[in-house]
N, C-alpha and C positions, 0 to 999 in steps of 0.2 A: 268210582275208582280214580285215584290220582294217576294222570298220564305218566307212564314209565316205559323204558325200552328194555327188551331182553336181547342181550348180545350173546350169541351162541358161538363159543370158541374164543380162547384167550391167546391166540397166536398174534403176530404183529398186526394183522388187519383188524381183528377185534379190539386189541389194545389201543390202536390209534383212534378208531371210532369212539371207543369209550372215553378216551382222553378229551376228544372234542366235546362230547356230551358233558363231561365233568367241568370243562371250562365255562360252559354256558349254564351250568346249574340244572341240567336236565336229569331227572332221576333215571337210574338204570341199574340193572343187575347183569353181570357178565358171568356166564356159566361155562366152566371148563371141566371136561371129563377127566383130565389128568391131574397130577399132583403138583404141577408147576405151570407157569405161564411162558409165553415166548415161542411155543411150537418148536420148529426145527432150529431156532436160534438158541444155541447153548454153547458155552465156553468152558473148557477144562484147563486149569493151570496146575502143573505138577512138575516137580524137579527142575524148575527153571524154564520149562517149555509151556507154550500156550497152544491149545488145539481147539479149533472150531468144529462143532459137530455138523453144522450145516453150511450156510453161506459164509464166505471169508471176507467179503467187502460189501460196503453199501455205496451205491452210485448216486452221486448228487445230481440227478437228472432234472430237478425242478427246484425253484425257489421254495416250494412248499416243504421240501425235505430240510433245506437249510434253516428255514424258519422254525420247524419242529424242534430241531436240535438246539436252537437258540432259546426257545420257550422252555425247554427242559434244563437249560443252563449246563450243557455238556461241553462247553468250550474248553475247559481245562482237561477233560478226558479225551477229547476228539483228536485224532491224528490222521493226516492225509498220507497217502502212499508216497514213497520216495520217487521224485521225478526221474531219477536215474534208472528206475525199474519199470519203465513204460514198454520196453522192448518185449515182444512176444515171439516165441519160437514155434516153428512147425517142423515136422519130420518128413524128409523125402529121401528115399533110397538109403535109409538107416542113418542119415545125417541130421543133426539138429541145426536148423538154419533159421536166422532171424527173418521175421516178416518185414518187408520193406515199409518205410514210413515216408517216402518221398517219391516224386515222379521218377527221379534218377534211379532211386532204389528199385522201383518196379521194372525199369528197363534193364537193369543189370543183374537182378536177382537170379540165382540158379534154381530157385524153387519152381519156376515155370519155364517151359520151352519157348523159343521164339514164335512158333506157330500159335501157341496159346496166348502169348502177349498180343500178337497181331489180331487174334480173334476178338479181343476186347473192343476193337474199333467198330465191330458190328453193332455194338450197343447204340451207336448214333443213328443207325438206319432201321433198327428193328421196329416193326409196327406195334401199336398199342393193342393189347388183347381185349376181349370183351369184358365189360365191367362185372359181369356175373360169373366169370370163370373162377372156379375153385380148384386150382391146380396144386400139385405138390411143389415144394421148394426145389426139389431136384429137377423137375420139368422146367421150372422157371430159369434156373441157372444154366441148364443145357441150352435152352432157347436163347439166352442173352449172352452168356459168357463162355460156354463150352465145357467139355468133359474134364479137362485138367483142373479147372477152377472148382468144379464140383468135388472132385476126388481129393484135391490137396489143399483147398481153402475152406469150402463150405461144409464138407463132411466133418472135419475135425472141429470147426467152429460150432456146428450144431451139437456135436457130442459134448462140447465144453459147456454149452448153455442149457440145452434141454435134455442132455444124455439121450438124444433122439436120433431118428433116422430121417434124412432129407427126402427119402423115397415115400415117406408117409406123412410128414408134417405139411400142413396147409400153408401156403404163402400168405393168403388173405387173413387167416386166423392166427397163425403163429408169428408172422412178421407183417403186421398191418401197415406199418409206416413204409416199409419197402413196397408193399402192394400199392399204397396210395401214391408213392413217388412215381411209379411207372404209369399209373393211371393219369396222373396230373401232368407230368412232364415228358412222358414217353421214354426219354433217355435217362438211365440211372445216373450217369455222370453229370449231366446237366441238372437233373433234379437234386442231386446231392449238393451241388454248388448253390443253386437258387433256394433250396430248402433251408440251407444253413442261415441265410439272411433272415428268413422268417422266424426261425427258432431264436435268433438273437433278440428279436422284438419281444418275444414272450418270456424270455429268460430260460427257456427249456434248452437242454443240452442232449445231443445224441448219446446213447449209451456208450458208444465206442470212444467218445471224447470226454465223457463225464468224469469229474474228479472222483477218485476212489478213496474211501475213508473207513476207518474203524475206530476203536477206542483202546486206551492203554491196557485195559483188562478184557479186551475182546468185545465182540458184537453183542454179547448178552447184557452189556451195560445198558443198551437201549430198552429192551423189554423190562429190565429191572427197574429203571427209572419210571417208566410208564406205570408199572405195577404198583410202585410206592404211592403214586398219586390216586389210583383208583381202587386201592385194596379194600376200602370200606364197602365197596359194592361188588366184590369178587367172591365167587363161590367155586373153589377148586374141588376136585374129586366129586363132581356133581354132573354126571352124564345125563344129557337130555334124552328121554326115551319117547316122549310124545309131545306133539304140538297140536293144539286145537284152537277153534275159534267159535265164539258164540256172539252173534251180532258184531259189534266193533271191538270186542274184548278177546285178546289172545290168551290162551292158557298154555303154560309151559310146565310139563311134568318131569321132575328129575328124580334120580335115584340117590338117596342119602343113606348110605349104609345099607341096612336091610329093609328100609322103608321107602315109600314114595311121597313126594311133596308136589303140590301143584300151585303155581303162582300165576297171577294175572298181570297182563301188560297191555299197553296200548299199541305197541309196535314191536317188531322182531327183526333182528339182523342175523342172517345165517352166514357166519364167517369161519366155520371150521373147514376141514378138507372135505372134498366132495364125497369120498367114500365113507367118511364119518357121518355126514348129513344123511346119506342114503339109508342109514339104519334107524332113523327117527320115524316113529309112527306118526303119519300125517292125518289128522282128524279135523279138517277144516270144512268139510262138506262141499268142497269144490270139485270132487271127483278125481282129484289128482293125487300124487304121492311124491315122495322124494327118492323112491327106489331107483329111478332112472339115472340118478347121479352116479350110481355105481358103474355105469357104462363108460364113464370117462376114464380113459386109460392112463395109468401112472407107470413111469419107468422105475425099475428097481436100481438103486445105486448104493455102493459102499464107499465111504470116505476113510482113507487110511492116512493118518497124520504121523509122519516118521521124522525122528530126529537123528542126526548123524554128526560125527566129528567133521569139522570143515575139511580136514586133510583127507577124508575118505571119499571126496567127490572131486572129479577132475574138472567138471564144467564150472565156469565162473559164476553161474547163477545170476547173471547180470540182466535180469528182466522180470517180467510178471510171472511167466511160466511157459510150459510147452504143451502143445496139443498134438495128438497123434491121429493121422488119417487111418481109416479102416484098412486101406490097401497095404499099409506097412506091416500088418500082422503082428503088432505088438499089443500085449494084453491090456494095458491100462488106457483109459481115455485121454489122460493128460495129467499134468502135475502143476501145482502153484508153488512158486518160490516164496513162501511166507516170510522168511527172514530177510529177503531182499526188499519186500514191500514195506514192512513195518518193523520198528525197533522192538527189542525185548521179546522176541518170539522164541528164543532159544538161549541157553547159557553161553558164556563167552567161548569162542572158538568152536561153536557148534551151529548147526542150521536146522531149519524145519521145512519140510515139504509136505504138501497135501496132495495125495494121489486119489484119483477117482476110477472106480472099476464098475463094469457092468453096463447099465443103461440098456437101451434098445439094441445096442450092438452085441452084447453078450450077457443077457439076463441071468444065465446059469452061473456065471462068475460072480455076479452081484449077490447071489444067494449061497455061494460056496462057503466052506468052513473058513475060519480065521487063519488057520494054518496054510491052507491052499492059497488064499488071497495074499498072504504075506510073502510066501515063496514066489508066487507069480509076479508080485510087484517088485521085489528085489531084483529078479532077473531082468525085468523091463528097465529098471533104473540103471542097472549095470550097463545095458546096451546104450541107453540114451545119455546118461550123465556120467558114466564111468565110476559108479559106486563100487567101492572095493572093500567094504566092511559091513557088518550087521548094524542095524539101527540101535541107537542108545535110548530111544524113546518110541513107544508105539501107542497110538490111540485109534481105535476102530469104531466107526458108527455105520451100521447097516440099516438101510431103509428098503423094505419090500415094496413100498409105494412112495417114491420120493418126489417126482416131478410130473405134473399133468401134461399130457401130450395133446397139443392142439393139431390134431390130424385132419386130413381132408374129410369134410362132413361135420366138423366140430360146430359149424354155424347153427346146426339144428339144436344143439344144447344151449347156445346163447339165446336163441329164439324161445326155447322152452322156459328158460329162466325169466326172460322178459315177460312172457305170457303169464307165468305164475305170479309175478309181482303185480301185473295189471288186474288179475282176477282177485287179488288179495291186498287191498289197500292197507298200508302199514307194514308190509313185508318187503325186505331188501335182501339181496344176495350179493356178497362181495368176497374177494380173495383171489388166490392164485389160480383157481379153477375157472375164473371168468375174466379177470382184468390184467393178466400178464403174470409170468412166473418169477420174476426177479424180486429181490427184497424191496427195492424202490417201488416197483409196481404194486406190491402188497400194501406198502405204507400209503401210497397215493389212493389206492382203492379204499382203504379204511378212512382216510381223510374225507374223501367224497361222500362215503356212506354216512359218516358222522354229520356232515353238513345237511344231508337230506333228512336225517332223523331229527335234527334240530328244527328244521322247517316243519316237519310233520307234527312235532310237539307243539310248536307255536300255533299251528292251525287248530290243533285240538283244544288248546287253551283259548 
């Protein structure tokens, strides 16, 4: 058998890994259960508006991402966010207030009370916790920064990233760099300062400071370009129903219409969503299965992209977007000001907003009807941004399982993934259910998996 790789899933992780294999001439087949590649990365352009179905920006957190875009020759299509749109807003007592961006701003901001600001000084004297502690993000913030920062900074921040609940997310698993910062430097403020010097040496950038980018025709440009290069080895509409192993040979059985096909490979990359992988029949003789991956909890989220006449909104929209704390009792999790970030996201004299609903805060709303969601969102935008008219554009994408939640105890799943790989040489798992939930995390996960698979192929040869 000629050594070859089976890549399961043609989302951005699988596509990135396949691209690395393609570059090195390593034979592979990428199996995708759906009719298109890119996973949640999808863009719709209609009536002069541009709507993203999933992520809205790519963070350039690593030179690896910058190099990938260069290798794909996307320079002419690539656009960075407007530097004037860096401001982020939070809601407190019904008011939309800018987050401070300087020491002076933190001292004077009305977002937090004087006692809450003085409470931050406690960070310098807080002891370092045990290294094996798996605590919630909420517990960590209460311990170091206090209740106000949990309610009015961390709660909306977590809703915006994970659509999650800080009372359930694990600090160590969901925010490993923050966990390591405390373990290494004890003080968060000192660690942030000293850690920045180390990141500069490696070229890595913290997500909060990383350049934000997209493409003229939206983020789907990236999977489209990757797909063009690997299309000769792509099988769409080919759900994998069984994976087996005989000796060193992996067998991958797919459904092709009404029939089944079995293909042989020397290694396998599992890069689909955890709940999709959980449905694959595992026949490797190791006594394990993939069914336990279904236990990884995903938050439901609906994205509503709305267009408005610019005159219908009072707020200047002079920033990235607004996040809403749960204590404010406003239905949406937040909104991104797309037209402020990138050009040509709406017709002249119009704007585009992306609003997020549901998550762990309100899963019922994420699964509600389009009519209920739209009505709820318009009422929220009226309160927050002074919207005074109905939208001129609507695009809705609802995900019953959108974002994996790295909750307390999630480490057992990481250990099980690692154990499965150790028991099965030639097997790798990668993607947002293991290596981080952001688009940049998934690209880096695919990149690393691709390099490992190239090494495995070289060892086989």
